[in-house]
N, C-alpha and C positions, 0 to 999 in steps of 0.2 A: 761283327757286334762290336763297334766303336764305343768305348766310353768317352763322354765329354764332360770337362769341366766346367760348371755354370754355378751361378749364384740363386737362391731360393726367392720365390717371388712374394713371399709373405711378409713377415714385419721387418722392422729396421735393424734387427741383429744382423742380416747380410750374410747369412750361413752359405758356404762352400758344398755344393752338390755334385756327385758323380751319376751322370744319367746314360743309362746304356740301354738302347732300342734292342728288343729282342726278336727273332724271327717271326713270332705269332703276333707281331704288332703292339705287345705291350712294351713297358720300360721298366728296365730297374733302376730303383733310385737308391742311393747311398749316401752318407755324408761325406764330405772331402776331408780325409784326415790331415791334409797339408793346409787347408785354410785356416788363417789366424782368428778367424770369429768364431768359429765352431770346432775345430781339430778333429773332425769328423761324427759330430753329434748333431741329429736333428730331431726335433719336436714331432708330436703326432702329425701336424698338419704337412711338415716338410716329408716325412715318411710317406706320407700318402699321395704325392705328387702325381706318381705314376698311376692313380686311379682316377686321376681327375682330366687325363689327356684326351678321352674319345672326342669324337665328332659330334656325339649327341647334344642338340642344343645350339650347335655352332651357328653364327651368321657367315655363311660362305659366299654369298654374292651380293653385289651393292643391290639396293631397293630404293625406288622412289615412291612413295605413299604405298607401301608394301608390295609393290609390283617388281619383279627383277628386272634390272636393267643394265646395259653395259658400263664399264668403268667411264668411259668417255661421257657418257650421258649424266653420270651421277657427279663426276668432277667439274664437268663445265656448268651444270646446274649450281653448286655450291659456289664456285668462281662468280659467275655473273649475278647470282644472287647477292653476294656479300658486295661486289662492285656497285651494284643498282643501288644498293641499301645505302651505302657509303656516300654514293654521289648525291643522294636526295635527302640523306638526314644526318650525314658527317660520320667520321671514323668512329666515335663513340656510340655509334647506334647498334655495332657488331660486337661481339665477345667470342671468347675461348673459356671454356671451364675444363680444366685438366684435371691430373691425378697422379699420385705417388706411384701408381702402377706403371706410368710411363717410362721408358729409359729415357736417360739423361740427353740421347741425341734426338730422341722422339720430342723433348722438352725444349732442347735447344731452338730446333727448327721453329716448333709453335711459337715460342717468344720472339723469336726474330721476325717471323712474318706479323704478329700482332702489333709488336712495339716498334719494330725497324722499318715497317714498310707500311702495313695498314696506317701507322701512326696514333695508336690508341694505347693506352695502358691496361684495356681490358681483358687482362688473360689472368685468372686465378685457379686455383688448385682445390682439390678437398683436402690437400695439406693444411689450407687456414683453418680447417676444423681439428687439427691434431696439434700443430707445431707453430702455429702463429705466435703465441705468447711466448713461447721459448726465443723465437727469432727477437721479438722486440726487447725481452730482458737481455739476451746477448748484445745486442745493439747497442742500448742504453747503458750498459757496465763496460764492455769491452771497446765498442765502438765497430764493432765488426760479429758478424752470425758465426761465432766462432764456438764450437764445443771445445774446451781446453784438453780435456784426458783421452783415453782409451780403456778397452776392456781390462787389461791387464790391472790397471789401477783397483778393478773390483777385487782382484784376488791378493793384491798388495796392503789392502786399507785393512786397519784394526777395528774401525767402527764404519758400517754401511747404513746409512739412513735413507729409507724407501718411503718416498714421499708420493701419494696418488699414484702408486705403480704396482698394480698386481701382477710382478713379473714372474712368478709361478706358472701364469696362465697366458700373458701377452707377450713375453721375452722368455721363453722356457729355457732356451740353452744357455743365455746368460745367468738364469737362475739356477741352473745346474753348474754354473763355473763357481758361484758364489758358494753352493751345497758342498762343492768339491774342497773348495778353499777353506771353510769353516770345518770341515772333518780334518783337515790336516793342520789347522791351527785353531783347537777350540776355543782360544781367548778371544778370537774375532767376535765382534758383537754386531748384531743387525736388530735396528729399529724400524718397525713398519709404522707409518703415518696414513691411515685409511679409515673413514667413516665404518667400512665393513671388514670383518674378518676374514680375508679370503685366504685362499690356499698359503699364499705367501708368508702368512703368520707362523707357516709349520716351522720355519726356520728363524722366526724374530724371539729375539731374547726380551724385547718390550714390545708391545702394539699399544698405540696410542689412537682411540678411536675418536677423532676430532669431528666437530659439528661442519657441516658445510660450510667451506669457505674460513674454517677456524684456523687452517694452516699457515695463513699470514699473521695473525696475531701469535702463533707459536713461534715463528722465526723473528719477527719484530721482538718479540720478548728474550727469545735466546741473542740477539744482538745485544741488548740491554744486559743480559746476565753477563755474557763475555765482557762486556766493558767495565760493568762494576767490580768483577774479581780479576781484572787485570789481565784477562786472557786475551791477549792481543799481540799483533808483530809489529811495533810501534814503527821500526826502521822501514818496513815495507810500505806500511800505511804512509809514512811522510813521504816517502821517496816514489812511490809508484801508484799513489790513488788520489782521488779528491772527493770532496763531498762528506767526508765521514763524521764531521761535525754536526751537518744537518740531519742526515740518517740518524745519529746517536741522540739528537734533542728530540726527535719524535719517539725514538723507542725508549727514552726515562720514563715514559708515560706508562709502560706495559710491564707492571710486575708481575710475579708469578700469579698473584693472586687474581689480576685481573685477567691474564691471559687463560686461566683454570675457567673463570666465568665465560669468557669468549669462545672456548674450544670445546668446554663439556668434558674436559679430563681433569683428572684428579692432581691436585698440587703435588702430591707426592710422585706421580709418575712423570709430571713435568719435571720437577727438581732432578729426579734420575735421569732422564734423557739429557737435560743441560749440562749435568756434573760429567756424563760420559763424553759429549761433545766438547766440553771445555778441556779434559784432561788427555783427550786421544787426537794427536797429531795427524795420523794418517786417517783422514775421514773424507770418505765419498759420501756426495748427496744425491741420490739417483731421482730423479722426478719424470712423471709423465702425465698422462691425461687429466688426472685428478687434479694437478696443478694448471696445467693449461687451459683444459676445457672449463673455464669460469668468467665471470663478468669482471674479475680482479686477477686474471690470469698472471700477465706482465708484472704487476706488483708482486705477486707471489713469487715469481723466477726470480726478481731484484733482491726479495727479502733473503731467499736462499742464498743469493750471491754475496750479497753484502757480509753474511757470516762468514763467508771463505774468504772474502777481503781483508777483514777485520783480523783475522788470524794468519793470513798470509798462505793459507792451505788452497793453493791453486798452482797447476802447472807443474807439478812436481810428483814423484811416483807414489800411488796410493792415496792421491788428495785430489778433492776439486768438486766443483759442481757438475752433474752429468745429465744432460738431457738426453733421454732414450726416444727414438722416434717410433712411430706407429707403422709407417708404411716403408716398403722396400727401397723406394728412392723418392722419400720426402727431401733428404739431405741434396740428392742430385737435383732435384727440381728448384730449390733455393740456390743451387750454385749458379743455375744459367738463368736465374730471375723470373721463375715461374709464378712466383707471387705479384701480385698486383702493384706492390709498392717497390718492388725491386726492378732493377734495370737489366743487367746481365753480369754475370762473372764477379758476383757480390758487392756490385755496384749502385749506388743510390743515384736518384733524379735530381743528381747536383749539375751545374754547368759545366763543371769539367768532365764529369763522366760522360754527360750528354753530349758534348762534344768528342770525346775519345770513342766512345762506341759508335757514333755517326761516320767518323773517319775510318773506323775499322771495319765498318758494313758498308762503306762508301754509300750512305742514304742521307738523304737530304730531308727525310720524312719520320725522323725517330720520335716517338711520341715524349713530350715536354713534362708530363704530369702522371702520377701513379693514376691507375684504373680504379674501377669498381671491384672492391673485395666482394667475397662469396656472397654473404647474406645482403650486402646492398646490391651485389648485381641482377639477383632473383627478385629483389624488391623493385628495381628500374626497369626490370621485364614486365613485370606486372602491372607497373604503370604506363607500358607502351613506348618506354625510352629506349630500350634494347630491344631491336627488331628482328637480329638474326644471331643465333647463337650455336656454336661447335662445342658438343660435349665429348670428351674423350676420356674412355677407360674409366668411366666412374657413373654412379647410379644415384645423382641427387634428389630424384624423387623419393628415395627413402633416406639417404644420409644427410640431407640437410635438415635444420631446425623448421618449425612449422611445415613440414613436409607436403601437407595437403596444398597449402598456399604455394608452393614451389611446382606441384603438378599444375595448379591452375593456372601459374604464370606461364608454363611451358606450353599449356595447350593453347594459351592465347596468343603467344609468340608468334609472327608471321611466319618465321623460318628457322626450324631446328634441325640440326643435323648432329648425328650421333655416330661415334666411331667405336666400336666394341666387337669384341669376339662373340659375344653370347647373341643368340636368337632373339631371347625374350626377357628383357628387362623391364622394371617399370618405367623407366627412362625413356628406353628405345621404344614403347609402345605410343609416345605421344611425339616421335620424331617424323619429319617428312622425308627427310633421306637419312639411311642407315647405310654405313661403310664398313665392310668387313675387315677388321684389324688383326694382324698376327698375334699370336699368344703365346705365352711362356713356352720356352723347348723349340719355338720357331723364330723369334724375335733374337736380333743381333745387337749387342749395345754393352753400355755400362749402368751401374748403378752404385749409389754411395751408401754407406750404411751410418749407423749413429756414432762410429768412432771415425768420421771423416775416410773410411777406406773404401777405395775405388775399385771395384770388383766387376769383372764381365758376365754377361749373360751370353751363353752361346747357343745356338740353334743345333739341334741334334734331330729335328722332324722336318720334314718338307711342309711349304705353306700349302694348306689344304685349299680347294675350292678356288677362290679368287681372292683369298685373303692377302693382305699386304701390309707391310710394315708402317707403323703411324708417321714415319719421317716421310716415308716416300708418298704416302697421301696427302700428308701437308706440301710436300714439295710440289707435287703436280697441281694443285690447287693455284699455289703462289706462281707458277709457271703460266696458268691461265689468268692469272690476274695481272699479268704483265712483268713480273719481277724475276723472272727464269734465269738471268745471269748471276742474283744472288742466292740461287738454290740450285746450282748445278751439281748437286751430289750424286756420285755414283754408288756411294756405299756408306755405311755407319761408320766406317773408319776416317772418311773423309770429313764426317760433321766433328767427330771427336779431335781430330787433328786442327779445326777452325774453333773448336770450343777451347782447347789448350792453348791455343795462339793469344785468343783473346784475354784469357786468365793474365798471360804474361805482358800483354801491351801495355808499354809504357807504365809497368810495374815495377818499382825499385824498393819491394819490400814493404811498402805503404798500405796495400792491400792483402788481406790475410789469403785469399783463394788464389793460388799459383800454382800451375802444372808445367812450369818451366822445364822442369827433369822429364816430363814426358813427351816434349816437343821431339817428333822424328822416331819416338818409341815404334816397335812393332806390336800394331794394335790386336793381332792375332794371340800373338803370345804374352800380353799384358797379364802380370799376376797381380794379386790383390794389394793395393798401395795407398798409403794414407796421404793426405794433401796437408799443409803445402809441401809441394815438390821442387825445390830448387836444386840445390847441388843434391841433397839426399832427402829423402820423406821425413817429416816431423811427426815423431809419436805425441808430443805434449807441445802445448804452446803457453806462453805467459809466465813460464817458470822464471824467467830473467826478467820479468817485470815490465816487460815492454807490450804496451796495447796498441790499437787501432785507432784510437782517439786523436784529436787533433795536435794534443799535449802529449800524448803517450802514455797519460795515465789512466787507470781504471776508475770508474766513476761509482761511487755509492750512490743508490737513490732513495732518498726519504720516501718511506712506505707508511701511510696511513690505514691499519686494517680496517675492513669493513665493518659493519655493525654484525652482530651474529644473525646468521640467515635460518630463520625458524618457519615454519608453516603455520599459517593461521589454524584456527580450531576445524578439524573437519578434513584439512589437506595433509597430503604428504609430499616430501621431497622428492622427486623423481631422480633418480641416479641411473644413467645408461653406460653401457660399455660391452666390453667382448666375453665370450666363453671361450673355454681351451681349445676347442677342436675346429670352430667356424672363423671366417675370414669376411670381414666387412658384411656385403649383402649376398653372400655366398654363390656368386656365379661361378666360383671355381669348387670351393669345400663342399657346395650342395650335391656335387655329382659322386663325391666318395662316400659309400654306405656307411665306413666304418668310423666315420668322421661324425654322422648324424646317431651314432648309436648311443653316445654320452648324453647329449640332449638333443631330442627330434622335436621341440616344438618350444615355441616362446614362452616364457615364463616369468614371474614377478616374485623375488625375494621378499618375505615381508615377515617381520618379529612376531614371534606366538602371541604376545599379549595384543598387538594391534589385530591379527587375523581374529582372535577371539573375542576382541571387541565388536568387530564388525561381521562377526559370524561368517567368517570363510573358513571353510574346512581344508585340511590338507588334499592337494592335487585336484579341488574343484577350480572352477573358472572365476577371474577376477575381471571385472571391467574397470578400467583407467580412464579417466576422462577430464578436460579442462575445456577452454573456450578453443582451443585449436584443433582438437581431434579427441579420437576414443581409440583404444585398445582393449582386446579382449585376450588374456593369457593365462595360463596355469599358475594356481598360487604353489608356491614352493616356500612352506612357512619353515623358517628357519632363525636360531638366535645369533646366527652369522652377522643379521642386518641390526642397525639400529633401530630403536624405535622411532617413528615418525616419518622413516624412510623407506622407500621401495627401490629396488634394482631390478632393471630389464634388459636384457642383452640387445644390441642394436642390430642383429644380423637378419633378421626375418622380414620378408618382402610378401608382395600379394602373389608371388610365384609360389611361395612355400606356405603361407597362412593366411586365414581369412581376415585376420584382425589384427596381425604382427606388427605392423609399421609403427616402431614406438616414438621415433622422431617427429611423428605427427604431432606428438603433443609437447614438444620441447619449444619454449617458446624463444623465438630468435633475438634475445638478449646478447649484446656482444660487449667485450672487454673495448675501453674507448681509445686504448693505445694500440692494441694488436687486430682489433676487429675480430677475435676469434669467438664463436659463440658458445654460451655457457651450456654446453650438452648435458651437464651433471646436476642442473638445478632448477628444473620444471616444477611446477606446483600440481598436483592431480589429485582429484576425488577419488576413491578407492570403494568399490561395492561387489558383494558378490553376484554373480549371475544365476538367473533362475533357469536351471538346466531340468528339461523332461527327461532327457536320456544321453547318457554318455555311450560312445562307442570307440571300437578300436578295429582297425581292418589291416589285411597283408593282402596283396594283389599283385599278379604278374605284370597289370598294365594299369596306367593312373586312370583311376575313375572320374567321372563327371561329378563334381560335388556342388553344383550351383543352388541344390535345394537345400544344402546342410546350413545350419546357422553359423557353425562354428567348425573350422576345420585345420590341420595342421598336417603336412605331408613330409615325407622325407625318402631318400633312396633308401633300397635295403637290397641286399643279395639276393639277386634272381626276381627282383621287383621293386615294389613300393611299400611302405608302410606309412597309417596315418591315424591321427586322433579326430574324433567326431562329437559333436554334440547337437541335440534337437532342443528347441525350445517348446515344439509341439510334436508328437509322435507321429511318423507317417502312417497312414490309413492302411496302405497295402504293402506290407514289407516285400514279397515277392517281387511285385512290380517295380518298388523302388530300386531293389536290388539289380533286377534285370537292365533296367535303365541305366542306374549309375555305374554298373561294372560292363555295361555292353554285352550282356550274356545271351547267346541266341537260345531259341527255344529247345534246342537239341540237348543243352546243358542242364541236369537236373539240380536243383537247389535242396540241399537237405539242411534241416534245421531244427532245433531243439528249443526246449522253453521250461523256464523253473519258474512255475506261477507263483510260487511263495516268494521269492525273492524279486521277480521279474525280469531274470537275466535271459537274455537270448544269445544264441550262437547259430551262423548260418555257414556253410560250406558249399562251394561250387567246385566240381573237379570233373576232371577229363582223364580217363586211363590212368588211374591213380596219382596223377599230378595235381596240386593245388592249383585253381584258378583265381580264387578269392576268398577269404573266411573274414566274417563280421562278428563283432561280439558287442552287445549292448548292455547296458545295466542302468537302473536309476541312479547310482553312484559311479564314481570312476572306476572302469573296469579293471579287474584285478588280474586280467591274464597276463603273463609272463611274456614281455615284448621278445625278448629275445628269442625264447621258444616258439613264439608265432612266426617270427621273421624267419626261423630256421625251416618252417614248413615249407617255404617256397622252394627250395632246393633240396628236398626230400625226393628221393626217387620214386617211391611207393608209399602211398598213406591209406589209411583205414579213415574213411569219413566219419566214423564215431569217435574216432581218438582225435580228430579235427575240432569237433563238436564239443567233446568234453573240455577243450580249453585248458589243459594242464597236460604235461608230459608225463608220459608213461616210464616205465625202468629202462627203457631201450632207448629212451631221449633224454639225458640228464639235462637239467635246465641250469645254464650258467648264470643266470640272472642279469640284473642291470649292468651294462658296460662300465666299468670303471677305467681299465688299461684300454685305450684306443688302439695303440700301437700294435698290440697283440691280441685285439679283441677278449681280453678275459674279464669276467662276471663277477660280481659280487658273490655268488654262492661259490664259485671255484676259489676265490680267495679266502672265504668264510672257511671252507672244507680244510683249505692249507692250515689256517690256523687251529682251527677245533680239532681236527683229524689227524693232521700230520706235526703239530706242536710248533709250527710257525710263528715265534713271536717277536720277529723283527721285520722290518721292511725288506732288508737285504735277503731274510729267510723266504720269504714270501716270494720274491723275485725269483730265487735259485730254486724255486718249487713251479713256480708257475708263468715266470718271464715277466710278469707284471710289474711295471715301476722301472725295468732295466734298460730301458732306451731313453725317451726325453726326461722320463722323469717327472713328467706334470701330475702323475697321479699318486704319487708318494703319500701325499698327506692325507687324501682318502684312503689308501691302503693303512695308514698308522691309524686313522679314525677306527676303520673296521677292528682292527688289532685290539686296539684299547676297550672297545665295546665288546667284545668276547673276554675279554681279560676282565672287565667288571662283572660280567655276567657269570663268568666260573666262579668269582671271588663271593657272589651272593650266595 
């Protein structure tokens, strides 16, 4: 049992992981206490990595049109089809669409094949959906895509401004570092700028619930406030920047009264925020998807950076603008040129860079121009201009805006190749060729996190079936296309060595990305290291006032805030995002039962007054629709949401829910500078769904649900759980049950009916073990989900107890899961509060372990404590 140091495959925090395979085939997962990103702490998703490693649902063999084939047949078909397409229609008729799930070595080889030897810029990535506006803002301001600071700055700052970032759920380990720092230094302040009152507000001293796109006006107004009040670094601005006068000229038109009107935030709250920012030198502004995923995202980024440039608060401990990435290797993909508008090693499509990269790769066919960015790429596919596409480690049928149109474009594309570890994804279902890729725990390479830190992902499991690393698959196709000499890699270490060499090639310090210090380093023992690495790693950049623009000065960018974005009467602004325990389209987290225990189906957060006006009751179903698509999700009525807005998580696909693909409703509107889609700003119509019966089931095996009008299914210990709804009641319940759950005639179906309430329950059992249980009611089913899920693993059951739909004294009900790390339910926490006198989150943790690992549930625990304290006071 050897422990391997590796890196988590989820968000951009880049946590170190210790993975130890056990003799029984399981893998023990722990945080790496020596990794400088997390110091041993993991979030709920990272803690559950060992539960996602089974081969259930894995793609293990190459396929052509659904039939298993040899690697030679599959690779030859990909190579010859790409060659034929290029010969007939030119290099821009083919494309690669990659992912931040790829390792840097995979990304490097893919970019080199497309831009270096096919000769097209048509390689883009789902990082376009999350980070492109940060890239554009960085390059406009700094002349390079450089994150100036590091995670330590979050602990050194006296003021942290979180903009469009639900750090508590989306980057929990960073959030907990801030929580710990604030506990040690209570004078540290946190400001949250977000339309929703997310769990991150739990540590916020001030929450500014801005209108959608109001953050541009907020920071333009802040720039004006700083200038008017003499809060600037005149020497820094004069010596190290340009364009301040133009940016301030625009900002002068944004007094606090106008900012308040544009943001929907009170003048008092805005004044307080401005005063804190003005008086606090050590300020870090952390921003994420709420800033980036906007039609004006690049301007938002520059509006934030402008404020730091004016005050000289950049590149020094405890201060600076800080973009936190959404994916584990979004940064690594940017380093190698994985975005369509980048060349390689942070070089652009300039004559000098084209010449340099062409000589380094020994290629005469380097692409001369940027390629199609994600939204434009699939639009060109729909028009028939892109005729062959290779999709790697991502699921655009669910994650792209106007996702139904993307699925139609792929269905019409003459040749679609998908490299993935999952046998069934919505994108894989439209592929002509499916190639089995290695997954986390099997892959060998590097990733770069949000603070520019390169860490190793190391394998600790053998390659299953015929799965292969992505770099190997790409290199094999390159060989078959006649480019073998340039892709003669024997290992990931060979690729990293070439990547490092390219970063250093003719780099005299004029390019930010430089791995000179890693040339010749031992790849296997590489420790987490921040770039640039010349004589030594650089923890921070720009503290000396030297930037990567032609004149070495940072650029202010004039920002004109867009008009307030408000829905038309009868419409809502749809905001999409993540939940705490799931990741992207759930191909990995969907396999871990405890990660589905917190939220097991797609939902819509809607304000109580909006819900009342629409006659949408708690836990009923709501239909969201617009010209692009329709979704049906569970109503979560909460005052955390602003009026006029609805939040729906992005994770659910056709593999997990009947109508949960929310990105089908998102308009493919893009930022004009970055081409990043505005994934948080669709307009939708909302209405209640007329449901005849609701249902909830637990079952040992997945049922056939084609005849159900609404369903959402999730893994559970010992089987599966699911939510159901019928618009018309089945005429023969027993026949429906036997068909749906594949029950043989030898299995008896028990049933009970409460004729007064219309509630029914059914149970199918064999030898005291539960095969399936179903509960239905005219209203949302009140059965405790966690108790019912526990029936699947019970050794001996009484059928009447199952039908009763509630636990007996011998089976306590933990209630809905609050803490996923330790599977602690709300009833257990409530009992600790009311029965054992736990009045603090720490006391509840000591009693139940809830909130003692990643801490993401601490805000919910505090809410439970407060609710019972109020109840006791009454």
